[in-house]
N, C-alpha and C positions, 0 to 999 in steps of 0.2 A: 454468814459473814462475807462481805464483799471486800476484796483487796483493792486498795486505792493506789494509783500511780503516783510516783514522786514528781514534783514540778521540775521543768527544764527551762532553759532560756527561751525568750519569745522569738517568733519568726520575724523575718524582715518585712518591710512594707509591701514589697511586690507579692510575697506569698499571702499577706493579709488581704490584698486586693483581689487575688485569685480566689481566696476563700470566700470573700464577700460575694463575688460573682457567682460561684457555684452554689452558695447558700440561697441566693435570690432565685436562681433558675430552678433549683430542686424544690424549694418551698412552693413555687408557682405550680410545678408539676404535681405536688402532693396536695394542692389546694389549701396551703397554709399561708396566712398573711404574716410575714416576718416582722412587719413594722408595728404590729399591735402591741401597745404597752401593757404591762401587767395590771396597772391600775384601771384600765378600761376593758379588760378581758374578764367576762363573767366566769370563766373557767380557770382563772389564775391560780387557784389552789389545787389544781389537778396537774399531774405529770403525764404527758402523752408520748407514746412511741408509735411512729408511723413508718411504713416500709412499702416499697414496690419491688417485686421480684419477678424475673423472667427465667424460666427453665426451658431449654430447647435441646432436644435430641436430634442428631443428624438423621434426616429423612424419616423421623418418627414423631413422637408426641412433643407438643410445645404447650407450656402453661404460663399464664400470667396471674400474679397474686397481689392483692392489695390488703394491707393490714393496718388497723388502727387500734391501739390499746391504751386505755386510760387508767390511772391509779390515783386514788385520793386517800390521804392519811388524815384521820380525825384526831381530836385532842387526846383521846384515851388510847392512842396507838392502834385504833381499829383501822383496817385497810380494806378498801373496796377496789377490786380490779374488774374492768370491763374490756371486752375484746370483740372486734368484728373482723371477719376475714371474707374476702370475695375472691373466687378462683374462676378462671376460664381455661378450658383445655381443648385443644384441637390437634389434628394431625392423624397419624396412622399408628395403630396398635396391633401387635402380633396376635393373631387369632388362635395360635397353637398348632395349626396344620403344618406339614412339612413341605419344603420346596419340591418342585417336580420339573422334568424336562419339557413339559407342555404347559400351556395356559390353563389356569384353574379358575373356576367360577364358583362364587359363594353367594348365598342369600344374605341380605342385611339382617341385623338383629330383629328389626320389626317385621321382616318377611315381605315388605312392600317394594323392595328393589333388590338389585344384585350388584356385586362388584367383582372385578376380574383381577387376577394376579398374573404377571408375566412369567414366562418360563424361567426356571433357575433363580427365582426370587423367593425370599422369605414371605409367606402370605401375611399381608398387613391389611387390617380393616381400615380403609381410608375414610369410612363414614363416621369414624369415632369423633365425638365432640361432647363436651359436658360443661356445666357451670355449677358452682357450689356457693352457697351462702352459709356462714357459720357465725354463731354468737355464743359467748360464754361470759359468766359472771362468777366472781369468787369473793367471799367475805372472810376476813381473818381478824381475830381479836384475841387479846391476852385473857387468860383466866388466872385464878389464884394459884399461888405456889409454883410460879415459873412455868405454867402451862400456857400453850397457845393452841387455839382451835380454829379450824378453817372449814368452810362448807361452800360448795359451788355447784353449778350446773352448766350444761352446754346443749346447743341445738344446732343441727347441721342438715341442710336440705340440698339435694341434687334432683335432677328431673326423674331419676329412677331410684333414689335412695333417700331414706330419712333416718336420722340418728338422734336419739335423746339420751342424755347422760346426767348423772349426779355423782358427787363425790364429797367425802369428808376426811379430815386429817387432824390428828392431835399430836402435839410435840411437847416434850418436857426438857427443860434445861437443868443441867447439873454442873457441879464443879465451877461455880462462879460464871456460869453461862459459857464455859469452854467446851462442854459436852452436851449434845442434843440427841435424844431418842425420839423417833417419830413412828407413827403407824397410820396407814390410810386405807380407805375403802372407796372403790368406784364401781358404779353400776351403769350399764348401757343397754339400750334397746334399739335395734336397727331393723328397719323394714326395707326389703329389697323388692322393687317392682320394675323388673327389666322391660325394655321395649320388646313387644312381641310375646310377653309372658315367659314363664319358666318351663323349659323343656324337660321332658322325662329324661333322667340321667342315662347316659350311655345308649341313647336311641339315635338313629341316623338323622342327619340333616336332610330335609325333604325339599324337593324342587318341583313345584306343581304336585303331581301324584307320584313322582319318581324319587328313588334314593339318589341323591346327587353324588357324583364321583368326580375324580380329578380330571377325567377325560370328557365329561359332559359339556357340550357346547350349546349355550342358550341363545341361538340365533333369533328365536322368536320373542325373546324378552319376557317369557313367562316367569312369574314370581312364585315364591312359596305360598301355597294356598291351604295347606292342612298340617301345619306344624303341630306335632304332638306335644301338648302342654298338660301339666298336672295342676297348675294354679296360675293366677295372674300375679301373685305376690307371695312372699314368705318372709320370715323374720329370724333373727338370732339375738341371743342375750349374752352379755359379757359381765363377768365378775372379776375385778382386779383387786389384789391386796398388795400393799407396799409397807415394808419395814426398813427404817433407815437409822444410821448412826453418823453423826457429824462431830468431828473432834478438832479443836484448835491445838496444833502441836506447839507452836511458838508464835511470836509476833509476825513471822513471815510465812508460815505454812499452815494449811488447813486440809483435812482429808474427809472423805465421805464414803460410806459403804451402804449399799442398798440391796435388799432382796425383794423380788416381786414375783407374784404368782398370778396367772391369768387363766381363766377357764371360759371358753366360748362354746355355746351350744345352740344348734339350730341350722339354718341354711348357710353353708360355708362355700358353696360352689361359686365360681364365676360364670354367670349365665351366658356369657359371650365367648367362652373358650371351647375349642374343639380338639379332637384327636383324629389324626389320619389313620385309616386302616389300610395297610399296604399288603401286596402279594409278595411272592418270593423274589420278584424282580424289582421290588422297591416302588412299584407303581400304586398310586392311591386308588382304592376301590370305593370307599365311602368315608364320610366324616361322622363322628359320634360326638355328642355333647358330653363334657367331662362330668365326673362325679367324685366328690371328696367326702371324707368322713363327716358325720354330723356333730362332732365335738372336737375340741382341741384344748389341751392343757399345756401351759408354758411356764418354765421357771427361768428367771434371769438374775444374774449376779453382776453388780455394778460397783466399780471403785473409781474414785476421782480424787485428784490432789491439785491444789493451787499453791504455787510458791512465788513469793514476791521478792525479786532481786532488787538491786538498787534502783534501776530504771526500767524494769520489765517484769512481766508476769508469765509464768509457765502454767498452762492448764492442760493436764493430761488425764485421760480416762480410759478405762477398759471395761467391756461388757461381754459376758458369756451368756448365751441363751440356748436352752434345750427344750424340746417338746415331745409329745407322744406321737407326732408324725415323723419322728426321728430326724428332724432338722436340728443341727447343732451349728451355732454361729459364734464368731469372735469379732469384736469391733475394737479398734484402737483409734483414739481421736486425740490429736495434739494441736493446741493453739499456743502461740508464743507472741505476746503483745509487747512491742517495743516503743517506748516514747521517743519521738524525734525532737519534740520541744514541748512547751507548755500547751501549745495549740493543736498538735496533731500526733498521730501514732500510726504504726503499721502492725498488722497482725497476720503472719503467715499461718496457714492451716493445712494439716495433712490428716487424712482419715483413711483407714484400711478396714475392709470388711470381707469376711469369707464365710461361706456356709456350705453344709452338705445337703444332699437332696432329700426330699420327703420320700418315705418308703413306697408311696404309690405313684411317684413321678415316672412317667414314660414318655419319650418324645414321639412315639407312635405305637400302634398296636399291629400285630401280625394276623393276617387273614387265616382263618382256620384254627387259631388258638382260642382257648377258653377266655372269654371276656372277664377280666378281673372285677371284683366288687367295687374297687375304687381305682381311678386312673385320671391323671391330668398331665397335659403336655405344657402347662404354663411354665415358662422358663424361670419365673420368679420362685418356683418351688424346686428348682434343680440346683446342682452344684454350681457355684459361682465365686469369683473374686471380684471385688470392686475397690477402687481407690479414688479419692478426691484430693486435689491439690488446689490451693487458692491463696488469695491475700485480701485483706481488708484494710482500708485506709480510713481513719477517723479524724474528725476535726471538732473538738470541743469549742463551742462558740461563746462561752461565757453566759452568765445568768441562768445556769442550768440547762442550756441548749447545746445540742451536739448534732453532728451529721457524720454519716459513714457510707462508704462505697465498698462493695464486695464483689469480687470476680473469681469464679472457680471453674475448674475443669473436672468432669466426672467421667470415669471409664469403667465399664462393666464387661467382664469376661465370663460368660457361661461356659461350663465345661461338660465334656462327655462323662457320664457316670458309669461307663463300661458297656454301653449299648453298641452292637455292631450295626453297620449301615449297608444292608444288602442291595445288590443291583444298582439301579440308577441313583439311589440315595448316597452312594459312595462319592458322587460328584457334587452333592448338595452341602451347603454350609448350614448345618442344623443348629449350630451354636454361635450365632452371629454376635459379634461385639457391639456394644452400644456406647456411643460417645455423646456427651452433653456439655453444654455451657450454662452456668448459673450466674446471673448478674442481679445485684440488689443495691438499691439506694434507700437509706433510712434517715429519718429526722426525728429527734427527740426534743421536746420543749416543755 
């Protein structure tokens, strides 16, 4: 059920003029001709949602994303959803090594070049870049006795990654359609083909014929020539189960509860992530490629409620996730949509997320100690808190058209999970904060 806003008085002529100007400019940016009339448009019986989004971390990764989604409803309440997404990522990504008081040299993922990191800086791979194209389709139709069935598939391709997926869902309405039970199944197959091949886990990064260390200085420009690889590619399989309950409480309130289970099996390493091996003084002696378990099972519990006030809607949700890597996370997400008039609204947004570290997460390894079976220094597997604050401004345009602008600030705080920082590491920031800005413009017609 979708909660609909109550109408408010119209805007004045100056605001309507501004709205018209913004609409024309944004439609041109999105490649949409706003002057096309429905009776000349061959896609007039479709509903389209388009968006352009930019995500930019300070001194790190930047991403640009374009989305177009189309929905068509047929006479028998059958619904077809199509969606295409294009992404482009550039910038610098943390490779997992620790900062040092000296310049560090790393080989690129392909082994054909190298990059250097200044002293006392978090090692970032500035050769990082990627593009992704994704397409999905979903078909939904009613069945007898208040049943609704849905089936779909998706395809995603990056230069080093291929993903294929299929899903199905069935829902049954009870209690005069005020109660809905649903169950879903999704399957995915992913193929990972990293640049330079897949390294043998927990083996050293090589530089020419030598083990590369943090003090190695490649004045001659020699590149990695004999990277130890076990394969050019690998794959993983995912099975997702979802069970849901949606309940209409009254004319103003609706609630939803979901339980999901996910099992992933196969190659789960990040082939581009490293671990530093340090001595008692905190100086790096070599770099090892990470290794993660070959399977992961996750349980997630989700609750959401929407409440329709006289001229606003509160959308609040909570999610708890736990897995057999011993990551536990909590997510609280709040949206509050307020109508300013019949033609526009604002929607503040606050999101808080916290997680514990995986049991094999280690920011570095100690020289002379037994190398563990599994280890990763990827900060995304460590303790962290994040929050997102932002606001969305929407302008319904009439005749089923609308436009919205969203601006958000994201802050991530990785935390020390109790690891000491010996020697020179005491002066290094091993848990660097990440700040990002998210901007999006969307147009629906």
